[in-house]
C-alpha positions in Angstrom: 0.3 -0.2 0.2 1.4 3.4 -0.5 2.1 6.2 1.1 -0.9 9.1 1.1 1.3 11.9 -1.0 0.4 15.1 -0.6 0.9 18.8 -2.8 3.1 21.2 0.4 1.2 24.1 -1.5 -1.6 22.7 -1.9 -2.5 22.2 1.7 -0.4 25.4 2.2 -3.1 27.3 0.2 -6.3 25.1 2.0 -5.2 26.1 5.0 -5.0 29.6 4.6 -8.1 29.5 2.8 -9.4 27.9 6.1 -8.1 30.3 8.3 -9.6 33.4 6.5 -13.1 31.4 6.2 -12.3 31.4 10.5 -12.0 35.6 10.7 -14.6 36.3 8.5 -16.6 33.6 10.1 -15.7 35.3 13.8 -16.2 38.9 12.2 -20.0 37.9 10.8 -21.1 36.1 13.9 -20.5 39.5 16.2 -22.7 41.1 14.1 -25.5 38.7 13.9 -27.6 39.8 17.3 -31.1 37.9 16.9 -31.9 34.8 14.7 -35.2 35.1 13.4 -37.8 32.5 12.5 -41.3 31.9 12.3 -41.5 35.3 10.7 -44.7 35.0 9.0 -47.5 36.8 11.2 -50.6 34.5 13.3 -53.1 35.3 15.6 -53.3 33.1 18.5 -56.4 32.1 18.8 -56.4 29.3 21.5 -54.4 28.0 24.8 -54.9 25.4 26.7 -52.1 24.2 29.1 -48.6 24.5 26.9 -50.3 24.2 23.5 -51.3 26.9 22.0 -53.3 27.6 18.2 -52.2 29.9 15.8 -54.4 31.2 12.9 -52.5 32.5 9.8 -54.9 34.3 7.2 -54.4 33.5 3.4 -53.1 36.2 1.3 -55.2 37.3 -1.1 -58.8 35.3 -1.6 -59.1 32.3 0.0 -59.5 29.2 -2.9 -60.5 26.7 -0.1 -63.3 26.9 1.9 -62.2 24.1 4.2 -59.7 24.9 7.4 -56.3 23.3 7.5 -54.9 22.4 10.6 -51.1 21.3 10.9 -50.1 19.1 13.3 -46.2 19.0 14.2 -44.5 16.4 16.1 -43.8 16.7 19.9 -40.2 16.2 19.6 -39.0 19.4 17.7 -40.5 23.2 17.2 -43.0 23.8 14.4 -41.4 26.8 12.7 -39.5 23.9 10.9 -42.5 24.6 7.8 -41.7 28.2 8.5 -37.9 28.7 8.7 -37.5 31.8 6.6 -39.7 33.6 3.9 -37.7 31.6 0.9 -38.0 28.3 2.9 -41.8 28.4 4.1 -44.1 25.7 3.2 -46.4 27.5 5.5 -46.2 31.0 3.3 -46.3 29.2 0.4 -49.7 27.7 1.3 -50.9 31.1 2.4 -50.0 32.3 -1.1 -51.9 29.5 -2.7 -55.3 30.9 -1.1 -55.5 27.9 1.9 -56.3 29.2 5.2 -53.9 27.5 8.1 -53.9 26.7 11.7 -50.9 25.5 13.2 -50.7 23.7 16.7 -47.8 24.9 18.7 -47.5 21.6 21.9 -45.4 24.4 23.6 -42.5 23.2 26.2 -43.6 20.6 28.6 -42.8 20.8 32.3 -42.5 18.6 35.6 -46.3 19.4 36.0 -46.7 18.0 32.1 -45.1 14.2 33.2 -48.5 12.4 33.2 -49.7 13.2 30.3 -50.4 10.7 27.8 -51.4 9.9 24.3 -54.6 10.8 25.2 -54.4 14.1 26.4 -52.5 15.0 23.5 -54.7 13.5 21.2 -58.5 13.0 22.7 -57.9 16.1 24.6 -55.4 18.8 22.9 -55.9 18.0 19.3 -59.6 17.5 19.4 -59.9 20.6 21.4 -57.9 22.4 18.4 -60.0 21.0 15.5 -63.1 22.3 17.3 -61.6 25.7 17.9 -60.8 25.7 14.1 -64.0 24.7 13.2 -65.6 27.8 15.2 -63.0 30.4 14.0 -63.6 29.2 10.6 -67.1 28.6 10.4 -66.6 25.1 9.1 -68.4 21.9 10.3 -65.0 19.9 9.3 -61.1 20.2 8.8 -58.5 19.6 6.6 -55.3 17.7 8.9 -51.8 17.6 8.0 -49.8 16.0 10.1 -45.9 16.3 10.0 -43.4 13.4 10.9 -44.9 12.3 14.8 -47.8 14.7 14.2 -48.9 12.2 11.2 -48.8 9.5 13.3 -51.2 11.6 15.7 -53.1 12.6 12.8 -54.1 9.2 11.8 -54.9 8.3 15.3 -57.4 11.2 15.4 -58.3 10.6 11.8 -59.3 6.9 12.7 -60.9 8.0 16.3 -63.0 11.2 14.9 -63.4 10.5 11.0 -66.8 12.8 10.9 -64.2 15.7 11.8 -62.2 15.3 8.9 -62.6 16.2 5.6 -59.3 15.4 3.8 -56.1 14.2 5.5 -52.4 14.5 4.5 -49.5 13.1 6.4 -46.1 13.8 5.4 -42.9 12.2 6.7 -44.8 9.7 8.7 -44.1 6.6 10.4 -46.8 4.1 10.1 -44.6 1.3 9.9 -42.3 1.1 12.6 -41.0 -2.4 12.1 -39.0 -2.3 8.5 -35.6 -3.3 8.2 -34.4 0.2 7.2 -35.9 2.0 10.3 -33.0 2.7 12.4 -34.3 4.9 15.0 -37.4 2.7 15.4 -34.3 -0.5 15.7 -32.3 1.4 18.0 -35.8 2.5 19.9 -36.2 -1.5 20.5 -33.0 -1.6 22.9 -34.7 1.2 25.2 -35.9 0.3 28.4 -39.0 3.4 28.5 -40.0 2.6 31.9 -36.5 2.8 33.3 -36.0 6.2 31.2 -39.4 7.9 32.4 -39.0 6.7 35.7 -35.5 7.9 36.1 -35.9 11.3 34.2 -39.3 12.2 34.6 -40.0 13.7 31.5 -37.6 12.5 28.7 -34.5 15.5 28.2 -34.3 17.1 24.6 -30.7 17.2 24.1 -30.9 13.4 25.0 -33.2 12.9 22.2 -31.4 15.3 19.9 -27.8 13.0 20.7 -29.8 10.0 19.5 -30.8 11.2 16.0 -27.4 12.8 15.8 -26.4 9.5 16.3 -28.0 7.9 13.4 -25.4 9.9 10.9 -22.2 10.8 13.2 -20.2 11.3 10.1 -22.6 13.8 8.1 -24.4 15.4 11.1 -21.1 16.2 12.9 -17.6 16.0 11.6 -18.7 17.0 7.7 -20.8 19.9 9.5 -18.4 21.2 11.5 -15.8 21.1 8.9 -17.9 23.0 6.7 -19.1 25.7 9.3 -16.7 28.7 8.4 -17.8 28.4 4.8 -21.5 28.7 5.8 -20.4 31.8 8.1 -18.2 33.7 5.5 -21.3 36.5 4.6 -24.6 37.3 7.2 -27.2 35.5 4.4 -25.5 32.1 4.4 -24.8 32.5 8.3 -28.5 33.1 9.1 -29.6 30.4 6.5 -27.2 28.2 8.8 -28.2 29.3 12.0 -31.7 29.0 11.9 -31.3 26.1 11.1 -29.0 24.9 14.0 -31.6 26.8 16.2 -34.4 24.6 15.0 -32.3 21.5 15.5 -31.2 22.1 19.3 -34.8 23.6 20.1 -35.6 20.3 21.1 -38.6 20.4 24.4 -38.6 18.0 26.8 -41.1 14.7 26.0 -43.8 14.1 28.6 -42.6 11.4 30.6 -45.7 9.0 29.9 -46.7 9.8 26.4 -43.1 9.6 25.8 -43.2 5.9 27.4 -46.4 4.9 25.3 -44.9 6.2 22.1 -42.1 4.5 22.5 -43.4 0.7 23.8 -47.0 0.9 21.5 -45.4 2.5 18.0 -41.5 1.6 18.3 -41.1 -1.6 20.1 -44.5 -3.6 19.4 -45.7 -1.7 16.5 -49.2 -1.9 16.8 -50.5 0.8 14.8 -50.5 -1.0 11.9 -51.5 -4.6 13.7 -54.8 -2.3 14.6 -53.7 -2.8 18.4 -52.9 1.0 19.7 -55.4 1.8 21.9 -55.7 5.7 23.0 -57.6 5.9 26.3 -60.0 2.8 26.0 -59.8 3.9 22.5 -59.0 1.3 19.5 -57.1 2.8 17.0 -58.2 1.6 13.5 -56.6 2.8 10.8 -59.6 1.3 8.6 -62.0 3.9 9.9 -60.1 6.4 7.4 -62.1 6.8 4.5 -61.2 10.2 3.4 -59.2 11.1 0.4 -55.4 10.7 1.8 -52.3 12.5 0.8 -48.8 10.6 1.8 -45.7 12.2 1.4 -42.3 11.1 2.2 -39.0 11.9 1.1 -36.8 9.2 -1.3 -33.6 10.5 1.2 -35.5 10.5 4.6 -32.8 9.0 6.9 -35.2 9.3 10.6 -38.7 7.9 8.6 -37.5 5.6 5.5 -40.1 5.7 3.0 -40.8 1.9 3.4 -42.4 3.2 6.7 -44.5 5.9 5.3 -45.4 4.2 1.9 -46.6 1.4 4.3 -49.6 3.2 4.6 -51.2 2.1 1.6 -54.0 -0.5 1.9 -54.0 -0.1 5.7 -57.1 2.3 5.4 -60.3 2.3 3.2 -59.8 5.6 1.8 -61.4 5.7 -2.2 -59.0 8.5 -3.1 -55.6 7.6 -1.6 -52.1 8.7 -3.3 -48.7 9.1 -2.6 -46.1 11.9 -3.5 -42.4 11.4 -3.5 -40.2 14.0 -3.3 -36.6 13.5 -3.6 -35.1 15.2 0.0 -34.7 13.8 3.3 -36.3 14.8 6.4 -35.3 18.0 6.6 -35.0 18.8 3.2 -38.5 18.1 2.1 -39.8 21.4 3.5 -36.9 24.0 3.3 -35.1 22.9 -0.1 -35.3 24.8 -3.1 -36.4 21.7 -5.1 -39.1 20.6 -2.6 -40.6 24.2 -2.2 -41.4 24.7 -5.8 -43.2 20.9 -5.5 -45.1 20.0 -1.9 -46.6 23.7 -1.3 -48.1 23.4 -5.0 -49.7 19.8 -4.8 -51.0 19.8 -1.3 -52.7 23.0 -2.5 -54.3 22.0 -5.8 -55.0 18.1 -3.9 -57.0 20.5 -1.3 -58.4 22.4 -3.9 -59.9 20.0 -6.2 -61.2 18.2 -2.9 -62.8 21.1 -1.1 -66.6 20.6 -2.3 -68.7 19.1 0.9 -70.9 17.0 -1.8 -67.5 15.1 -2.5 -68.7 10.9 -1.7 -65.6 9.0 0.1 -66.2 5.6 -1.7 -64.5 3.3 0.8 -61.4 1.4 -1.1 -62.5 -1.7 -2.8 -60.6 -4.7 -1.8 
């Protein structure tokens, strides 16, 4: 095996460039005093405990009468869909005339230790649906769930089908038992009872470390080496810092809800078996007959396409469609190519299904 050959002049040039970028990064960071995210104006229309429900008015004439309620995951903050004006799924939907309501779960504290999935889905989520219907003067809502929020949305739609007109799931885990679902495979070795009994609420920092461990080279070493380039000027620095702010802005998880989600969904895969119970209510995905759009990222390392695509055939929807986006779990919301595809597809799909007279034929076996 031949030794590694390096060009001294090239190495010196690369080190000089790297050092210059470090100095530029330092100067740039000293001039940035605030990292602004979630800039789209909204009105809080409801609050219960830590949870808030925000309303975003469509820009221009509304194109859809039925309001859209977005349910994000508990493990991260929802401003991922409104990171900055040029990377905002939420803003694009408003520009297309879609009235949007967004659930902000807030930051659980020790008082929320015993909140379980029944509290979140049949409690807070159901209250939000009722508030949206009242505020919008509508009998039903369109529901869009993202990641774990998509799993919540499937459960809610199965339990309260009469309140949902159309359902959209985005990067949503459905089958937690697929071989390439790395996060699920790791979760099977977690002693959820010990974790909750030890911590109470599960620290957000602990979960972040788990996510970063899935791609340690890319999410740690490569990112850090490329950081000076990202921070050379104010615009690129803010792009980078907004994403970093979101990644590490991770709320703690209410202990009982975490325990149930890990054990029932990740470890026992009860959702696709039809054996999940939220409170005393069994969740049967066959109860979902609404039009259903399932969006997933072909390069998603957190929720692989195999897990999301498993939804096909599990419901009785007579109008099931899938949209594959060439992006990862986060890129599906912020990449330039996804911004050109996802908002327009979602808006058009909802507009075409906005008539209350549209019949929901059950899926043919």
